[in-house]
FIVEX-456446 format. One record per residue (C-alpha): residue number from 1; residue in one letter; chain; x, y, z. Coordinates in steps of 0.5 Angstrom, whole numbers, plus 500, padded with zeros to 3 digits. Layout:
+-----+--------+--------+-----+-----+-----+
! num ! residu ! chaine !   u !   v !   w !
+-----+--------+--------+-----+-----+-----+
! NUM !      A !      A !   X !   Y !   Z !
...
+-----+--------+--------+-----+-----+-----+
! end
This chain:
+-----+--------+--------+-----+-----+-----+
! num ! residu ! chaine !   u !   v !   w !
+-----+--------+--------+-----+-----+-----+
!   1 !      X !      A ! 500 ! 500 ! 500 !
!   2 !      X !      A ! 502 ! 507 ! 499 !
!   3 !      X !      A ! 502 ! 512 ! 504 !
!   4 !      X !      A ! 503 ! 519 ! 504 !
!   5 !      X !      A ! 507 ! 523 ! 510 !
!   6 !      X !      A ! 506 ! 530 ! 511 !
!   7 !      X !      A ! 511 ! 534 ! 516 !
!   8 !      X !      A ! 508 ! 539 ! 520 !
!   9 !      X !      A ! 501 ! 536 ! 519 !
!  10 !      X !      A ! 497 ! 538 ! 525 !
!  11 !      X !      A ! 495 ! 545 ! 523 !
!  12 !      X !      A ! 495 ! 550 ! 518 !
!  13 !      X !      A ! 497 ! 549 ! 511 !
!  14 !      X !      A ! 499 ! 542 ! 513 !
!  15 !      X !      A ! 493 ! 540 ! 517 !
!  16 !      X !      A ! 489 ! 542 ! 510 !
!  17 !      X !      A ! 494 ! 538 ! 506 !
!  18 !      X !      A ! 493 ! 532 ! 510 !
!  19 !      X !      A ! 485 ! 532 ! 509 !
!  20 !      X !      A ! 486 ! 533 ! 502 !
!  21 !      X !      A ! 490 ! 527 ! 501 !
!  22 !      X !      A ! 485 ! 523 ! 505 !
!  23 !      X !      A ! 479 ! 525 ! 501 !
!  24 !      X !      A ! 483 ! 523 ! 495 !
!  25 !      X !      A ! 484 ! 516 ! 498 !
!  26 !      X !      A ! 491 ! 516 ! 501 !
!  27 !      X !      A ! 492 ! 513 ! 507 !
!  28 !      X !      A ! 495 ! 519 ! 511 !
!  29 !      X !      A ! 501 ! 520 ! 516 !
!  30 !      X !      A ! 500 ! 526 ! 520 !
!  31 !      X !      A ! 507 ! 528 ! 522 !
!  32 !      X !      A ! 507 ! 533 ! 528 !
!  33 !      X !      A ! 513 ! 536 ! 533 !
!  34 !      X !      A ! 510 ! 537 ! 539 !
!  35 !      X !      A ! 502 ! 538 ! 538 !
!  36 !      X !      A ! 500 ! 531 ! 539 !
!  37 !      X !      A ! 493 ! 533 ! 541 !
!  38 !      X !      A ! 492 ! 537 ! 534 !
!  39 !      X !      A ! 495 ! 531 ! 530 !
!  40 !      X !      A ! 490 ! 526 ! 533 !
!  41 !      X !      A ! 484 ! 531 ! 532 !
!  42 !      X !      A ! 486 ! 531 ! 525 !
!  43 !      X !      A ! 486 ! 524 ! 524 !
!  44 !      X !      A ! 480 ! 523 ! 528 !
!  45 !      X !      A ! 476 ! 528 ! 522 !
!  46 !      X !      A ! 480 ! 524 ! 517 !
!  47 !      X !      A ! 477 ! 517 ! 520 !
!  48 !      X !      A ! 470 ! 521 ! 521 !
!  49 !      X !      A ! 470 ! 522 ! 513 !
!  50 !      X !      A ! 472 ! 515 ! 512 !
!  51 !      X !      A ! 479 ! 516 ! 511 !
!  52 !      X !      A ! 485 ! 512 ! 514 !
!  53 !      X !      A ! 490 ! 516 ! 518 !
!  54 !      X !      A ! 495 ! 516 ! 524 !
!  55 !      X !      A ! 499 ! 521 ! 527 !
!  56 !      X !      A ! 507 ! 520 ! 528 !
!  57 !      X !      A ! 511 ! 524 ! 532 !
!  58 !      X !      A ! 517 ! 527 ! 528 !
!  59 !      X !      A ! 522 ! 532 ! 530 !
!  60 !      X !      A ! 525 ! 534 ! 523 !
!  61 !      X !      A ! 530 ! 537 ! 526 !
!  62 !      X !      A ! 533 ! 532 ! 529 !
!  63 !      X !      A ! 537 ! 526 ! 524 !
!  64 !      X !      A ! 537 ! 521 ! 529 !
!  65 !      X !      A ! 529 ! 522 ! 531 !
!  66 !      X !      A ! 527 ! 522 ! 524 !
!  67 !      X !      A ! 531 ! 516 ! 522 !
!  68 !      X !      A ! 528 ! 513 ! 529 !
!  69 !      X !      A ! 521 ! 515 ! 528 !
!  70 !      X !      A ! 521 ! 513 ! 520 !
!  71 !      X !      A ! 525 ! 507 ! 521 !
!  72 !      X !      A ! 520 ! 504 ! 526 !
!  73 !      X !      A ! 514 ! 506 ! 522 !
!  74 !      X !      A ! 518 ! 502 ! 516 !
!  75 !      X !      A ! 519 ! 496 ! 521 !
!  76 !      X !      A ! 511 ! 496 ! 523 !
!  77 !      X !      A ! 509 ! 496 ! 515 !
!  78 !      X !      A ! 514 ! 491 ! 511 !
!  79 !      X !      A ! 510 ! 491 ! 505 !
!  80 !      X !      A ! 508 ! 498 ! 505 !
!  81 !      X !      A ! 512 ! 504 ! 503 !
!  82 !      X !      A ! 511 ! 512 ! 503 !
!  83 !      X !      A ! 510 ! 514 ! 496 !
!  84 !      X !      A ! 507 ! 522 ! 497 !
!  85 !      X !      A ! 512 ! 526 ! 502 !
!  86 !      X !      A ! 510 ! 533 ! 503 !
!  87 !      X !      A ! 515 ! 537 ! 507 !
!  88 !      X !      A ! 511 ! 542 ! 510 !
!  89 !      X !      A ! 514 ! 543 ! 517 !
!  90 !      X !      A ! 517 ! 550 ! 518 !
!  91 !      X !      A ! 517 ! 556 ! 523 !
!  92 !      X !      A ! 518 ! 563 ! 523 !
!  93 !      X !      A ! 522 ! 567 ! 527 !
!  94 !      X !      A ! 522 ! 574 ! 524 !
!  95 !      X !      A ! 527 ! 580 ! 526 !
!  96 !      X !      A ! 531 ! 585 ! 523 !
!  97 !      X !      A ! 538 ! 581 ! 521 !
!  98 !      X !      A ! 542 ! 586 ! 526 !
!  99 !      X !      A ! 537 ! 584 ! 532 !
! 100 !      X !      A ! 536 ! 576 ! 530 !
! 101 !      X !      A ! 539 ! 571 ! 535 !
! 102 !      X !      A ! 543 ! 565 ! 533 !
! 103 !      X !      A ! 537 ! 561 ! 535 !
! 104 !      X !      A ! 532 ! 565 ! 531 !
! 105 !      X !      A ! 537 ! 564 ! 525 !
! 106 !      X !      A ! 539 ! 556 ! 526 !
! 107 !      X !      A ! 531 ! 554 ! 528 !
! 108 !      X !      A ! 528 ! 557 ! 522 !
! 109 !      X !      A ! 534 ! 554 ! 517 !
! 110 !      X !      A ! 534 ! 547 ! 521 !
! 111 !      X !      A ! 527 ! 546 ! 520 !
! 112 !      X !      A ! 525 ! 548 ! 513 !
! 113 !      X !      A ! 532 ! 546 ! 510 !
! 114 !      X !      A ! 535 ! 540 ! 514 !
! 115 !      X !      A ! 528 ! 538 ! 516 !
! 116 !      X !      A ! 527 ! 537 ! 509 !
! 117 !      X !      A ! 534 ! 533 ! 507 !
! 118 !      X !      A ! 533 ! 529 ! 513 !
! 119 !      X !      A ! 526 ! 526 ! 512 !
! 120 !      X !      A ! 527 ! 526 ! 504 !
! 121 !      X !      A ! 534 ! 523 ! 504 !
! 122 !      X !      A ! 531 ! 517 ! 509 !
! 123 !      X !      A ! 525 ! 516 ! 504 !
! 124 !      X !      A ! 528 ! 516 ! 497 !
! 125 !      X !      A ! 531 ! 509 ! 497 !
! 126 !      X !      A ! 524 ! 506 ! 497 !
! 127 !      X !      A ! 521 ! 511 ! 493 !
! 128 !      X !      A ! 526 ! 510 ! 487 !
! 129 !      X !      A ! 527 ! 502 ! 488 !
! 130 !      X !      A ! 524 ! 498 ! 482 !
! 131 !      X !      A ! 521 ! 504 ! 479 !
! 132 !      X !      A ! 516 ! 504 ! 484 !
! 133 !      X !      A ! 515 ! 512 ! 484 !
! 134 !      X !      A ! 513 ! 517 ! 488 !
! 135 !      X !      A ! 511 ! 525 ! 489 !
! 136 !      X !      A ! 515 ! 530 ! 493 !
! 137 !      X !      A ! 512 ! 536 ! 494 !
! 138 !      X !      A ! 516 ! 541 ! 498 !
! 139 !      X !      A ! 513 ! 548 ! 502 !
! 140 !      X !      A ! 517 ! 554 ! 500 !
! 141 !      X !      A ! 514 ! 561 ! 500 !
! 142 !      X !      A ! 513 ! 568 ! 496 !
! 143 !      X !      A ! 519 ! 570 ! 501 !
! 144 !      X !      A ! 523 ! 565 ! 498 !
! 145 !      X !      A ! 522 ! 568 ! 491 !
! 146 !      X !      A ! 521 ! 576 ! 493 !
! 147 !      X !      A ! 525 ! 577 ! 499 !
! 148 !      X !      A ! 521 ! 581 ! 505 !
! 149 !      X !      A ! 525 ! 585 ! 510 !
! 150 !      X !      A ! 525 ! 582 ! 517 !
! 151 !      X !      A ! 525 ! 575 ! 514 !
! 152 !      X !      A ! 532 ! 574 ! 512 !
! 153 !      X !      A ! 532 ! 567 ! 516 !
! 154 !      X !      A ! 526 ! 565 ! 513 !
! 155 !      X !      A ! 527 ! 567 ! 506 !
! 156 !      X !      A ! 534 ! 564 ! 506 !
! 157 !      X !      A ! 531 ! 557 ! 508 !
! 158 !      X !      A ! 525 ! 558 ! 503 !
! 159 !      X !      A ! 530 ! 560 ! 497 !
! 160 !      X !      A ! 534 ! 554 ! 499 !
! 161 !      X !      A ! 528 ! 549 ! 499 !
! 162 !      X !      A ! 527 ! 551 ! 491 !
! 163 !      X !      A ! 534 ! 550 ! 490 !
! 164 !      X !      A ! 534 ! 543 ! 493 !
! 165 !      X !      A ! 527 ! 542 ! 489 !
! 166 !      X !      A ! 530 ! 543 ! 482 !
! 167 !      X !      A ! 536 ! 540 ! 483 !
! 168 !      X !      A ! 533 ! 533 ! 487 !
! 169 !      X !      A ! 528 ! 533 ! 481 !
! 170 !      X !      A ! 534 ! 532 ! 476 !
! 171 !      X !      A ! 536 ! 526 ! 480 !
! 172 !      X !      A ! 530 ! 522 ! 481 !
! 173 !      X !      A ! 526 ! 523 ! 474 !
! 174 !      X !      A ! 528 ! 517 ! 471 !
! 175 !      X !      A ! 526 ! 513 ! 477 !
! 176 !      X !      A ! 518 ! 516 ! 476 !
! 177 !      X !      A ! 519 ! 520 ! 482 !
! 178 !      X !      A ! 517 ! 528 ! 481 !
! 179 !      X !      A ! 519 ! 533 ! 486 !
! 180 !      X !      A ! 516 ! 540 ! 486 !
! 181 !      X !      A ! 515 ! 546 ! 490 !
! 182 !      X !      A ! 509 ! 550 ! 492 !
! 183 !      X !      A ! 510 ! 558 ! 494 !
! 184 !      X !      A ! 504 ! 561 ! 498 !
! 185 !      X !      A ! 504 ! 568 ! 499 !
! 186 !      X !      A ! 499 ! 570 ! 505 !
! 187 !      X !      A ! 495 ! 565 ! 508 !
! 188 !      X !      A ! 490 ! 565 ! 513 !
! 189 !      X !      A ! 494 ! 561 ! 519 !
! 190 !      X !      A ! 496 ! 561 ! 526 !
! 191 !      X !      A ! 503 ! 563 ! 523 !
! 192 !      X !      A ! 500 ! 569 ! 520 !
! 193 !      X !      A ! 495 ! 571 ! 525 !
! 194 !      X !      A ! 499 ! 577 ! 528 !
! 195 !      X !      A ! 501 ! 580 ! 521 !
! 196 !      X !      A ! 496 ! 587 ! 520 !
! 197 !      X !      A ! 492 ! 583 ! 515 !
! 198 !      X !      A ! 488 ! 589 ! 513 !
! 199 !      X !      A ! 494 ! 593 ! 511 !
! 200 !      X !      A ! 497 ! 587 ! 507 !
! 201 !      X !      A ! 491 ! 586 ! 503 !
! 202 !      X !      A ! 492 ! 592 ! 500 !
! 203 !      X !      A ! 498 ! 589 ! 497 !
! 204 !      X !      A ! 495 ! 583 ! 494 !
! 205 !      X !      A ! 491 ! 584 ! 487 !
! 206 !      X !      A ! 485 ! 579 ! 490 !
! 207 !      X !      A ! 485 ! 583 ! 496 !
! 208 !      X !      A ! 485 ! 578 ! 501 !
! 209 !      X !      A ! 489 ! 572 ! 504 !
! 210 !      X !      A ! 489 ! 565 ! 501 !
! 211 !      X !      A ! 485 ! 559 ! 505 !
! 212 !      X !      A ! 489 ! 553 ! 507 !
! 213 !      X !      A ! 485 ! 549 ! 503 !
! 214 !      X !      A ! 487 ! 553 ! 496 !
! 215 !      X !      A ! 494 ! 551 ! 497 !
! 216 !      X !      A ! 492 ! 543 ! 499 !
! 217 !      X !      A ! 488 ! 543 ! 493 !
! 218 !      X !      A ! 495 ! 545 ! 489 !
! 219 !      X !      A ! 498 ! 540 ! 493 !
! 220 !      X !      A ! 493 ! 534 ! 492 !
! 221 !      X !      A ! 494 ! 535 ! 484 !
! 222 !      X !      A ! 502 ! 535 ! 484 !
! 223 !      X !      A ! 501 ! 528 ! 488 !
! 224 !      X !      A ! 496 ! 525 ! 483 !
! 225 !      X !      A ! 497 ! 522 ! 477 !
! 226 !      X !      A ! 495 ! 528 ! 473 !
! 227 !      X !      A ! 502 ! 531 ! 475 !
! 228 !      X !      A ! 506 ! 525 ! 473 !
! 229 !      X !      A ! 510 ! 530 ! 468 !
! 230 !      X !      A ! 511 ! 536 ! 472 !
! 231 !      X !      A ! 518 ! 536 ! 476 !
! 232 !      X !      A ! 522 ! 541 ! 478 !
! 233 !      X !      A ! 517 ! 547 ! 478 !
! 234 !      X !      A ! 516 ! 552 ! 483 !
! 235 !      X !      A ! 509 ! 554 ! 483 !
! 236 !      X !      A ! 506 ! 560 ! 487 !
! 237 !      X !      A ! 499 ! 561 ! 490 !
! 238 !      X !      A ! 499 ! 568 ! 492 !
! 239 !      X !      A ! 493 ! 572 ! 489 !
! 240 !      X !      A ! 497 ! 576 ! 484 !
! 241 !      X !      A ! 502 ! 578 ! 489 !
! 242 !      X !      A ! 509 ! 578 ! 486 !
+-----+--------+--------+-----+-----+-----+
! end
């Protein structure tokens, strides 16, 4: 059986992606770092809608923790593999660079960049084995394309995600593994709840923040068979804000 893993799947965009992939019929693994209650809530909601889901504690910043958690999952599922991976885990620690702490920089880079590396590297062998195939969707951001003041750490991390996506897509294409990135703009989630929404809406041609479900629809498409010839792409979803 082919499973889908969504890192940072307990809230916001990750939660919406989990629900979408379950709706598409994929058994979903809801990856979470610390909010077990939220992850269980997502699983319960999927089950109520007739889907199959389980939560998995996964600190993507910790290589040993990633290998232990995913290794244990593979031992429990010897005939299955994770064919759909959404590297969604990310954090923001905004500040002007001259005021930014080492921890603010390191935490953001470790979560988005190291996390992508540790999780993807572990799962790639089974995706690529015997032409099984797979789908990898990496969550970048408008910040990784445009650059925003006060977000040098976040912009650096999300730009790195784009570079990794384009390179990895070339490494895996012959094994039927597609690798794409999604770059959301301002989406109404916990991460953006403290932003001055009314002011920012004026910058957006569509005059509103996006919905997590709108991002999830795009991710679902990229994970589907309909997107089998799309790889190495960075797709923006930002209401026209560039």
